[in-house]
py3Dmol code that shows the C-alpha trace and the ligand (Angstrom):
import py3Dmol

protein = """\
ATOM      1  CA  UNK A   1       0.000   0.000   0.000  1.00  0.00           C
ATOM      2  CA  UNK A   2       1.494   3.383  -0.948  1.00  0.00           C
ATOM      3  CA  UNK A   3       1.555   6.242   1.524  1.00  0.00           C
ATOM      4  CA  UNK A   4      -0.540   9.255   0.566  1.00  0.00           C
ATOM      5  CA  UNK A   5       0.846  11.670   3.213  1.00  0.00           C
ATOM      6  CA  UNK A   6       2.957  14.267   1.350  1.00  0.00           C
ATOM      7  CA  UNK A   7       5.382  14.821   4.255  1.00  0.00           C
ATOM      8  CA  UNK A   8       6.015  11.104   4.701  1.00  0.00           C
ATOM      9  CA  UNK A   9       9.273  10.019   3.009  1.00  0.00           C
ATOM     10  CA  UNK A  10       8.749   8.154  -0.278  1.00  0.00           C
ATOM     11  CA  UNK A  11      10.084   4.626  -0.817  1.00  0.00           C
ATOM     12  CA  UNK A  12      12.626   4.394  -3.694  1.00  0.00           C
ATOM     13  CA  UNK A  13      14.478   1.408  -5.147  1.00  0.00           C
ATOM     14  CA  UNK A  14      18.309   1.583  -5.126  1.00  0.00           C
ATOM     15  CA  UNK A  15      20.646  -0.155  -7.560  1.00  0.00           C
ATOM     16  CA  UNK A  16      21.504  -3.121  -5.275  1.00  0.00           C
ATOM     17  CA  UNK A  17      17.786  -4.009  -5.171  1.00  0.00           C
ATOM     18  CA  UNK A  18      17.234  -2.620  -1.657  1.00  0.00           C
ATOM     19  CA  UNK A  19      14.933   0.311  -0.973  1.00  0.00           C
ATOM     20  CA  UNK A  20      15.713   3.647   0.580  1.00  0.00           C
ATOM     21  CA  UNK A  21      13.530   6.681   1.337  1.00  0.00           C
ATOM     22  CA  UNK A  22      13.484  10.171  -0.109  1.00  0.00           C
ATOM     23  CA  UNK A  23      12.798  12.971   2.372  1.00  0.00           C
ATOM     24  CA  UNK A  24      10.948  15.964   0.924  1.00  0.00           C
ATOM     25  CA  UNK A  25      11.631  17.772   4.218  1.00  0.00           C
ATOM     26  CA  UNK A  26      15.411  17.602   3.666  1.00  0.00           C
ATOM     27  CA  UNK A  27      15.296  17.072  -0.119  1.00  0.00           C
ATOM     28  CA  UNK A  28      17.657  14.126   0.210  1.00  0.00           C
ATOM     29  CA  UNK A  29      17.790  10.338  -0.033  1.00  0.00           C
ATOM     30  CA  UNK A  30      18.368   8.360   3.179  1.00  0.00           C
ATOM     31  CA  UNK A  31      21.072   6.297   1.439  1.00  0.00           C
ATOM     32  CA  UNK A  32      23.216   6.228  -1.681  1.00  0.00           C
ATOM     33  CA  UNK A  33      20.872   5.533  -4.641  1.00  0.00           C
ATOM     34  CA  UNK A  34      23.528   3.050  -5.865  1.00  0.00           C
ATOM     35  CA  UNK A  35      22.691   0.705  -2.969  1.00  0.00           C
ATOM     36  CA  UNK A  36      21.265   1.279   0.506  1.00  0.00           C
ATOM     37  CA  UNK A  37      22.359  -2.039   2.021  1.00  0.00           C
ATOM     38  CA  UNK A  38      25.758  -2.029   0.268  1.00  0.00           C
ATOM     39  CA  UNK A  39      26.514   1.542   1.414  1.00  0.00           C
ATOM     40  CA  UNK A  40      25.556   0.897   5.057  1.00  0.00           C
ATOM     41  CA  UNK A  41      27.582  -2.307   5.228  1.00  0.00           C
ATOM     42  CA  UNK A  42      30.647  -0.548   3.791  1.00  0.00           C
ATOM     43  CA  UNK A  43      30.546   2.732   5.774  1.00  0.00           C
ATOM     44  CA  UNK A  44      29.380   1.591   9.187  1.00  0.00           C
ATOM     45  CA  UNK A  45      30.219  -2.102   9.499  1.00  0.00           C
ATOM     46  CA  UNK A  46      33.154  -3.059   7.270  1.00  0.00           C
ATOM     47  CA  UNK A  47      35.383   0.050   7.232  1.00  0.00           C
ATOM     48  CA  UNK A  48      35.049   0.367  11.019  1.00  0.00           C
ATOM     49  CA  UNK A  49      35.304  -3.409  11.708  1.00  0.00           C
ATOM     50  CA  UNK A  50      32.062  -3.145  13.661  1.00  0.00           C
ATOM     51  CA  UNK A  51      31.072  -6.314  11.758  1.00  0.00           C
ATOM     52  CA  UNK A  52      34.004  -8.141  13.408  1.00  0.00           C
ATOM     53  CA  UNK A  53      33.124  -6.830  16.865  1.00  0.00           C
ATOM     54  CA  UNK A  54      29.483  -7.884  16.482  1.00  0.00           C
ATOM     55  CA  UNK A  55      30.669 -11.393  15.643  1.00  0.00           C
ATOM     56  CA  UNK A  56      32.913 -11.440  18.741  1.00  0.00           C
ATOM     57  CA  UNK A  57      31.693 -11.862  22.305  1.00  0.00           C
ATOM     58  CA  UNK A  58      32.856  -8.464  23.600  1.00  0.00           C
ATOM     59  CA  UNK A  59      30.488  -6.050  25.394  1.00  0.00           C
ATOM     60  CA  UNK A  60      29.297  -3.541  22.806  1.00  0.00           C
ATOM     61  CA  UNK A  61      27.182  -0.405  22.718  1.00  0.00           C
ATOM     62  CA  UNK A  62      26.472   1.378  19.446  1.00  0.00           C
ATOM     63  CA  UNK A  63      25.052   4.863  19.101  1.00  0.00           C
ATOM     64  CA  UNK A  64      23.423   6.074  15.883  1.00  0.00           C
ATOM     65  CA  UNK A  65      22.328   9.599  14.978  1.00  0.00           C
ATOM     66  CA  UNK A  66      19.373   9.163  12.641  1.00  0.00           C
ATOM     67  CA  UNK A  67      17.465   5.849  12.964  1.00  0.00           C
ATOM     68  CA  UNK A  68      15.766   6.446   9.586  1.00  0.00           C
ATOM     69  CA  UNK A  69      14.538   3.147   8.173  1.00  0.00           C
ATOM     70  CA  UNK A  70      16.168   1.068  10.920  1.00  0.00           C
ATOM     71  CA  UNK A  71      18.509  -0.556   8.390  1.00  0.00           C
ATOM     72  CA  UNK A  72      21.577  -0.354  10.661  1.00  0.00           C
ATOM     73  CA  UNK A  73      19.689  -2.109  13.472  1.00  0.00           C
ATOM     74  CA  UNK A  74      18.672  -4.885  11.086  1.00  0.00           C
ATOM     75  CA  UNK A  75      22.265  -5.209   9.807  1.00  0.00           C
ATOM     76  CA  UNK A  76      23.412  -5.653  13.438  1.00  0.00           C
ATOM     77  CA  UNK A  77      20.967  -8.557  13.759  1.00  0.00           C
ATOM     78  CA  UNK A  78      22.411 -10.071  10.602  1.00  0.00           C
ATOM     79  CA  UNK A  79      26.040  -9.913  11.839  1.00  0.00           C
ATOM     80  CA  UNK A  80      25.055 -11.226  15.280  1.00  0.00           C
ATOM     81  CA  UNK A  81      23.192 -14.225  13.869  1.00  0.00           C
ATOM     82  CA  UNK A  82      26.396 -15.274  12.046  1.00  0.00           C
ATOM     83  CA  UNK A  83      28.321 -15.235  15.342  1.00  0.00           C
ATOM     84  CA  UNK A  84      28.770 -17.142  18.574  1.00  0.00           C
ATOM     85  CA  UNK A  85      27.927 -14.008  20.595  1.00  0.00           C
ATOM     86  CA  UNK A  86      26.408 -14.561  24.044  1.00  0.00           C
ATOM     87  CA  UNK A  87      26.678 -11.040  25.490  1.00  0.00           C
ATOM     88  CA  UNK A  88      23.880  -8.694  24.350  1.00  0.00           C
ATOM     89  CA  UNK A  89      24.615  -5.627  22.219  1.00  0.00           C
ATOM     90  CA  UNK A  90      22.895  -2.316  23.008  1.00  0.00           C
ATOM     91  CA  UNK A  91      21.895  -0.266  19.977  1.00  0.00           C
ATOM     92  CA  UNK A  92      21.047   3.336  20.892  1.00  0.00           C
ATOM     93  CA  UNK A  93      19.605   5.640  18.286  1.00  0.00           C
ATOM     94  CA  UNK A  94      17.838   8.977  17.986  1.00  0.00           C
ATOM     95  CA  UNK A  95      15.240  10.001  15.437  1.00  0.00           C
ATOM     96  CA  UNK A  96      13.465  13.351  15.134  1.00  0.00           C
ATOM     97  CA  UNK A  97      11.017  12.394  12.352  1.00  0.00           C
ATOM     98  CA  UNK A  98      10.103   8.705  12.644  1.00  0.00           C
ATOM     99  CA  UNK A  99       8.465   7.120   9.637  1.00  0.00           C
ATOM    100  CA  UNK A 100       5.032   5.513   9.768  1.00  0.00           C
ATOM    101  CA  UNK A 101       4.753   1.778  10.351  1.00  0.00           C
ATOM    102  CA  UNK A 102       3.158   1.503   6.907  1.00  0.00           C
ATOM    103  CA  UNK A 103       6.222   3.069   5.251  1.00  0.00           C
ATOM    104  CA  UNK A 104       8.404   0.544   7.107  1.00  0.00           C
ATOM    105  CA  UNK A 105       6.188  -2.266   5.768  1.00  0.00           C
ATOM    106  CA  UNK A 106       6.912  -1.036   2.216  1.00  0.00           C
ATOM    107  CA  UNK A 107      10.692  -1.383   2.666  1.00  0.00           C
ATOM    108  CA  UNK A 108      12.608  -4.207   1.051  1.00  0.00           C
ATOM    109  CA  UNK A 109      16.221  -5.288   1.413  1.00  0.00           C
ATOM    110  CA  UNK A 110      16.589  -6.786  -2.069  1.00  0.00           C
ATOM    111  CA  UNK A 111      17.919 -10.323  -2.291  1.00  0.00           C
ATOM    112  CA  UNK A 112      18.830 -10.532   1.412  1.00  0.00           C
ATOM    113  CA  UNK A 113      16.085 -12.768   2.748  1.00  0.00           C
ATOM    114  CA  UNK A 114      17.147 -12.551   6.421  1.00  0.00           C
ATOM    115  CA  UNK A 115      16.957  -8.737   6.254  1.00  0.00           C
ATOM    116  CA  UNK A 116      13.559  -8.916   4.535  1.00  0.00           C
ATOM    117  CA  UNK A 117      12.230 -11.113   7.352  1.00  0.00           C
ATOM    118  CA  UNK A 118      12.943  -8.208   9.744  1.00  0.00           C
ATOM    119  CA  UNK A 119      10.540  -5.795   7.974  1.00  0.00           C
ATOM    120  CA  UNK A 120       7.641  -6.694  10.364  1.00  0.00           C
ATOM    121  CA  UNK A 121      10.021  -6.129  13.319  1.00  0.00           C
ATOM    122  CA  UNK A 122      10.729  -2.609  12.027  1.00  0.00           C
ATOM    123  CA  UNK A 123       7.024  -1.940  11.423  1.00  0.00           C
ATOM    124  CA  UNK A 124       6.286  -2.969  15.002  1.00  0.00           C
ATOM    125  CA  UNK A 125       8.990  -0.616  16.357  1.00  0.00           C
ATOM    126  CA  UNK A 126       7.521   2.356  14.472  1.00  0.00           C
ATOM    127  CA  UNK A 127       3.962   1.347  15.359  1.00  0.00           C
ATOM    128  CA  UNK A 128       4.610   1.521  19.099  1.00  0.00           C
ATOM    129  CA  UNK A 129       6.930   4.543  19.143  1.00  0.00           C
ATOM    130  CA  UNK A 130       6.290   7.338  21.693  1.00  0.00           C
ATOM    131  CA  UNK A 131       8.049  10.725  22.004  1.00  0.00           C
ATOM    132  CA  UNK A 132      11.099  10.403  24.286  1.00  0.00           C
ATOM    133  CA  UNK A 133      12.880   7.164  25.159  1.00  0.00           C
ATOM    134  CA  UNK A 134      11.609   3.826  23.831  1.00  0.00           C
ATOM    135  CA  UNK A 135      13.160   0.503  24.754  1.00  0.00           C
ATOM    136  CA  UNK A 136      12.710  -2.842  23.065  1.00  0.00           C
ATOM    137  CA  UNK A 137      14.368  -6.235  23.313  1.00  0.00           C
ATOM    138  CA  UNK A 138      14.669  -7.083  19.628  1.00  0.00           C
ATOM    139  CA  UNK A 139      16.007 -10.513  20.576  1.00  0.00           C
ATOM    140  CA  UNK A 140      18.005 -11.816  23.570  1.00  0.00           C
ATOM    141  CA  UNK A 141      21.239 -10.521  21.988  1.00  0.00           C
ATOM    142  CA  UNK A 142      20.132  -7.079  20.810  1.00  0.00           C
ATOM    143  CA  UNK A 143      18.535  -4.329  22.899  1.00  0.00           C
ATOM    144  CA  UNK A 144      17.204  -1.182  21.240  1.00  0.00           C
ATOM    145  CA  UNK A 145      17.004   2.216  22.976  1.00  0.00           C
ATOM    146  CA  UNK A 146      15.411   4.598  20.508  1.00  0.00           C
ATOM    147  CA  UNK A 147      14.902   8.238  21.457  1.00  0.00           C
ATOM    148  CA  UNK A 148      12.158  10.025  19.496  1.00  0.00           C
ATOM    149  CA  UNK A 149      13.248  13.665  19.485  1.00  0.00           C
ATOM    150  CA  UNK A 150      15.879  15.998  18.093  1.00  0.00           C
ATOM    151  CA  UNK A 151      19.413  15.087  19.089  1.00  0.00           C
ATOM    152  CA  UNK A 152      20.628  18.675  19.564  1.00  0.00           C
ATOM    153  CA  UNK A 153      17.517  19.837  21.467  1.00  0.00           C
ATOM    154  CA  UNK A 154      17.861  17.165  24.107  1.00  0.00           C
ATOM    155  CA  UNK A 155      20.401  18.556  26.576  1.00  0.00           C
ATOM    156  CA  UNK A 156      20.001  15.741  29.080  1.00  0.00           C
ATOM    157  CA  UNK A 157      20.584  13.098  26.436  1.00  0.00           C
ATOM    158  CA  UNK A 158      24.291  12.670  27.108  1.00  0.00           C
ATOM    159  CA  UNK A 159      23.734  12.902  30.864  1.00  0.00           C
ATOM    160  CA  UNK A 160      21.271  10.018  30.678  1.00  0.00           C
ATOM    161  CA  UNK A 161      23.650   8.103  28.503  1.00  0.00           C
ATOM    162  CA  UNK A 162      26.603   8.642  30.801  1.00  0.00           C
ATOM    163  CA  UNK A 163      24.492   7.981  33.877  1.00  0.00           C
ATOM    164  CA  UNK A 164      23.837   4.394  32.824  1.00  0.00           C
ATOM    165  CA  UNK A 165      27.621   3.978  32.249  1.00  0.00           C
ATOM    166  CA  UNK A 166      26.878   2.356  28.949  1.00  0.00           C
ATOM    167  CA  UNK A 167      29.250   4.365  26.761  1.00  0.00           C
ATOM    168  CA  UNK A 168      29.256   3.764  23.021  1.00  0.00           C
ATOM    169  CA  UNK A 169      32.288   2.249  21.323  1.00  0.00           C
ATOM    170  CA  UNK A 170      30.860   2.903  17.860  1.00  0.00           C
ATOM    171  CA  UNK A 171      29.111   6.048  16.689  1.00  0.00           C
ATOM    172  CA  UNK A 172      27.228   5.732  13.411  1.00  0.00           C
ATOM    173  CA  UNK A 173      26.816   9.391  12.455  1.00  0.00           C
ATOM    174  CA  UNK A 174      24.027   9.229   9.906  1.00  0.00           C
ATOM    175  CA  UNK A 175      21.942  12.401   9.784  1.00  0.00           C
ATOM    176  CA  UNK A 176      21.377  14.088   6.434  1.00  0.00           C
ATOM    177  CA  UNK A 177      24.359  15.958   4.967  1.00  0.00           C
ATOM    178  CA  UNK A 178      25.781  19.232   6.352  1.00  0.00           C
ATOM    179  CA  UNK A 179      24.372  21.306   3.473  1.00  0.00           C
ATOM    180  CA  UNK A 180      20.750  20.366   4.303  1.00  0.00           C
ATOM    181  CA  UNK A 181      21.092  19.539   8.029  1.00  0.00           C
ATOM    182  CA  UNK A 182      23.941  21.759   9.353  1.00  0.00           C
ATOM    183  CA  UNK A 183      22.735  21.557  12.982  1.00  0.00           C
ATOM    184  CA  UNK A 184      24.007  17.999  13.318  1.00  0.00           C
ATOM    185  CA  UNK A 185      27.536  18.745  12.045  1.00  0.00           C
ATOM    186  CA  UNK A 186      28.683  21.310  14.623  1.00  0.00           C
ATOM    187  CA  UNK A 187      31.550  21.068  17.147  1.00  0.00           C
ATOM    188  CA  UNK A 188      28.886  20.981  19.907  1.00  0.00           C
ATOM    189  CA  UNK A 189      27.271  17.871  18.433  1.00  0.00           C
ATOM    190  CA  UNK A 190      30.660  16.161  18.019  1.00  0.00           C
ATOM    191  CA  UNK A 191      31.552  17.143  21.607  1.00  0.00           C
ATOM    192  CA  UNK A 192      28.336  15.541  22.824  1.00  0.00           C
ATOM    193  CA  UNK A 193      29.149  12.385  20.851  1.00  0.00           C
ATOM    194  CA  UNK A 194      32.662  12.455  22.357  1.00  0.00           C
ATOM    195  CA  UNK A 195      31.184  12.548  25.866  1.00  0.00           C
ATOM    196  CA  UNK A 196      29.020   9.489  25.351  1.00  0.00           C
ATOM    197  CA  UNK A 197      31.858   7.385  23.880  1.00  0.00           C
ATOM    198  CA  UNK A 198      34.470   5.003  25.274  1.00  0.00           C
ATOM    199  CA  UNK A 199      38.140   6.093  25.152  1.00  0.00           C
ATOM    200  CA  UNK A 200      38.784   4.029  22.002  1.00  0.00           C
ATOM    201  CA  UNK A 201      35.479   4.786  20.275  1.00  0.00           C
ATOM    202  CA  UNK A 202      35.210   4.988  16.496  1.00  0.00           C
ATOM    203  CA  UNK A 203      32.897   7.407  14.723  1.00  0.00           C
ATOM    204  CA  UNK A 204      32.025   6.775  11.086  1.00  0.00           C
ATOM    205  CA  UNK A 205      30.125   8.783   8.524  1.00  0.00           C
ATOM    206  CA  UNK A 206      29.620   8.638   4.761  1.00  0.00           C
ATOM    207  CA  UNK A 207      30.318  12.396   4.727  1.00  0.00           C
ATOM    208  CA  UNK A 208      33.699  13.648   3.454  1.00  0.00           C
ATOM    209  CA  UNK A 209      33.071  17.410   3.746  1.00  0.00           C
ATOM    210  CA  UNK A 210      36.065  19.336   5.116  1.00  0.00           C
ATOM    211  CA  UNK A 211      33.745  21.479   7.255  1.00  0.00           C
ATOM    212  CA  UNK A 212      32.401  18.327   8.993  1.00  0.00           C
ATOM    213  CA  UNK A 213      35.929  16.976   9.523  1.00  0.00           C
ATOM    214  CA  UNK A 214      36.983  20.350  10.984  1.00  0.00           C
ATOM    215  CA  UNK A 215      34.005  20.323  13.391  1.00  0.00           C
ATOM    216  CA  UNK A 216      35.128  16.859  14.575  1.00  0.00           C
ATOM    217  CA  UNK A 217      38.704  18.117  15.049  1.00  0.00           C
ATOM    218  CA  UNK A 218      37.466  21.094  17.113  1.00  0.00           C
ATOM    219  CA  UNK A 219      35.659  18.558  19.329  1.00  0.00           C
ATOM    220  CA  UNK A 220      39.000  16.716  19.819  1.00  0.00           C
ATOM    221  CA  UNK A 221      38.360  13.688  17.617  1.00  0.00           C
ATOM    222  CA  UNK A 222      41.334  12.300  15.662  1.00  0.00           C
ATOM    223  CA  UNK A 223      40.177  12.310  12.048  1.00  0.00           C
ATOM    224  CA  UNK A 224      41.055  10.244   8.966  1.00  0.00           C
ATOM    225  CA  UNK A 225      39.813   9.629   5.468  1.00  0.00           C
ATOM    226  CA  UNK A 226      38.756   6.194   4.205  1.00  0.00           C
ATOM    227  CA  UNK A 227      37.568   4.843   0.859  1.00  0.00           C
ATOM    228  CA  UNK A 228      33.954   5.799   0.218  1.00  0.00           C
ATOM    229  CA  UNK A 229      31.153   3.410  -0.735  1.00  0.00           C
ATOM    230  CA  UNK A 230      29.905   2.643  -4.238  1.00  0.00           C
ATOM    231  CA  UNK A 231      31.989   5.036  -6.295  1.00  0.00           C
ATOM    232  CA  UNK A 232      32.181   7.807  -3.670  1.00  0.00           C
ATOM    233  CA  UNK A 233      35.862   8.712  -3.363  1.00  0.00           C
ATOM    234  CA  UNK A 234      35.969   9.182   0.416  1.00  0.00           C
ATOM    235  CA  UNK A 235      34.175   8.817   3.733  1.00  0.00           C
ATOM    236  CA  UNK A 236      35.350   9.922   7.194  1.00  0.00           C
ATOM    237  CA  UNK A 237      36.403   7.851  10.174  1.00  0.00           C
ATOM    238  CA  UNK A 238      37.312   9.432  13.508  1.00  0.00           C
ATOM    239  CA  UNK A 239      38.409   8.094  16.858  1.00  0.00           C
ATOM    240  CA  UNK A 240      39.251   9.240  20.346  1.00  0.00           C
ATOM    241  CA  UNK A 241      42.310   6.961  20.085  1.00  0.00           C
ATOM    242  CA  UNK A 242      44.929   7.772  17.414  1.00  0.00           C
ATOM    243  CA  UNK A 243      45.971   4.091  17.441  1.00  0.00           C
ATOM    244  CA  UNK A 244      42.611   3.057  16.049  1.00  0.00           C
ATOM    245  CA  UNK A 245      43.329   5.093  12.920  1.00  0.00           C
ATOM    246  CA  UNK A 246      46.783   3.660  12.118  1.00  0.00           C
ATOM    247  CA  UNK A 247      45.560   1.923   8.963  1.00  0.00           C
ATOM    248  CA  UNK A 248      43.824   5.043   7.628  1.00  0.00           C
ATOM    249  CA  UNK A 249      45.136   8.283   6.100  1.00  0.00           C
ATOM    250  CA  UNK A 250      45.145  10.741   9.024  1.00  0.00           C
ATOM    251  CA  UNK A 251      44.204  14.363   8.488  1.00  0.00           C
ATOM    252  CA  UNK A 252      45.927  17.349  10.082  1.00  0.00           C
ATOM    253  CA  UNK A 253      43.534  18.148  12.944  1.00  0.00           C
ATOM    254  CA  UNK A 254      45.431  21.289  14.003  1.00  0.00           C
ATOM    255  CA  UNK A 255      45.124  22.725  10.496  1.00  0.00           C
ATOM    256  CA  UNK A 256      41.420  21.797  10.415  1.00  0.00           C
ATOM    257  CA  UNK A 257      40.867  23.503  13.796  1.00  0.00           C
ATOM    258  CA  UNK A 258      42.703  26.643  12.628  1.00  0.00           C
ATOM    259  CA  UNK A 259      40.588  26.808   9.496  1.00  0.00           C
ATOM    260  CA  UNK A 260      37.395  26.331  11.543  1.00  0.00           C
ATOM    261  CA  UNK A 261      38.381  29.051  14.015  1.00  0.00           C
ATOM    262  CA  UNK A 262      39.349  31.403  11.159  1.00  0.00           C
ATOM    263  CA  UNK A 263      35.791  31.040   9.834  1.00  0.00           C
ATOM    264  CA  UNK A 264      36.725  29.221   6.607  1.00  0.00           C
ATOM    265  CA  UNK A 265      33.483  27.258   6.746  1.00  0.00           C
ATOM    266  CA  UNK A 266      31.093  30.186   7.160  1.00  0.00           C
TER     267      UNK A 266
END
"""
ligand_1 = """\
27
SAM
C 20.221 9.616 6.310
S 18.804 9.312 7.259
C 19.278 8.000 8.331
C 19.377 6.689 7.670
C 19.283 5.558 8.668
N 20.449 5.432 9.501
C 18.947 4.304 7.931
O 19.786 3.393 7.866
O 17.857 4.234 7.392
C 18.870 10.660 8.404
C 17.883 10.526 9.530
O 18.188 11.535 10.494
C 16.977 12.038 11.007
N 17.248 13.371 11.566
C 17.456 14.516 10.890
N 17.715 15.535 11.733
C 17.675 14.997 12.990
C 17.852 15.540 14.295
N 18.109 16.839 14.450
N 17.760 14.729 15.360
C 17.471 13.408 15.190
N 17.273 12.835 13.968
C 17.380 13.618 12.878
C 16.072 12.055 9.783
O 14.717 12.133 10.122
C 16.458 10.754 9.101
O 15.670 9.700 9.556
"""
view = py3Dmol.view(width=600, height=400)
view.addModel(protein, "pdb")
view.setStyle({"model": 0}, {"cartoon": {"style": "trace"}})
view.addModel(ligand_1, "xyz")
view.setStyle({"model": 1}, {"stick": {}})
view.zoomTo()
view.show()
């Protein structure tokens, strides 16, 4: 059934056979039109080695900015099911404009039958969502904490996060791009993400904009470039620990900070 609400994101097919959404509010696709599943696997799970950690039995908390379709949650389930993991993973996410359950029902993950079987799980999450914090046990090995609200307008968000001592070792920074959603690419946002992370946390984003990298540097993240997904030249990977970036091409954070402070990015 198609959605007739004009503000509701529209379902679009991407080139790997999986669907994404197009937001008329932000005038942007949720994923690379060349492949939603392929892009998410590359940027958030393979480049960062989050896939490897999910398959291990280490304690793990993930934080995502922009729950969107829920694809990253479903990909976590996929990596966990291929593992011998016994310790649950916590997946924390924040979403200002949740989609309707019906839109979730119209999603498809192409040829990946396990992912497709999770569509009703996603629909159920969106169906029961309330403003503020929502918690769900997706299965015994994956707990979801999904905050319905704007990340930057929720000053107690990091306090709550820190209070439960469940710091994130992976940050999946996935809001829309800085040109259409500048509020989520500021030093303040990256400082908040820094506060809720472990000392060796990794932050990944598809975005390669110098202004975004400079905002991360101002917030004290070490920053590096990595190969982008599906024909995109670059993405960005950052960490609190320089050691975690040894296999990537590091950027000059001091130069980025200087440029930011000089006002090079408006
Ligand atoms: C690129 S999409 C996320 C894609 C998602 N991770 C997925 O796999 O489907 C960006 C998401 O960020 C959300 N968003 C935009 N601004 C936000 C804000 N200020 N606070 C929280 N969420 C926001 C949008 O509503 C959208 O769902």
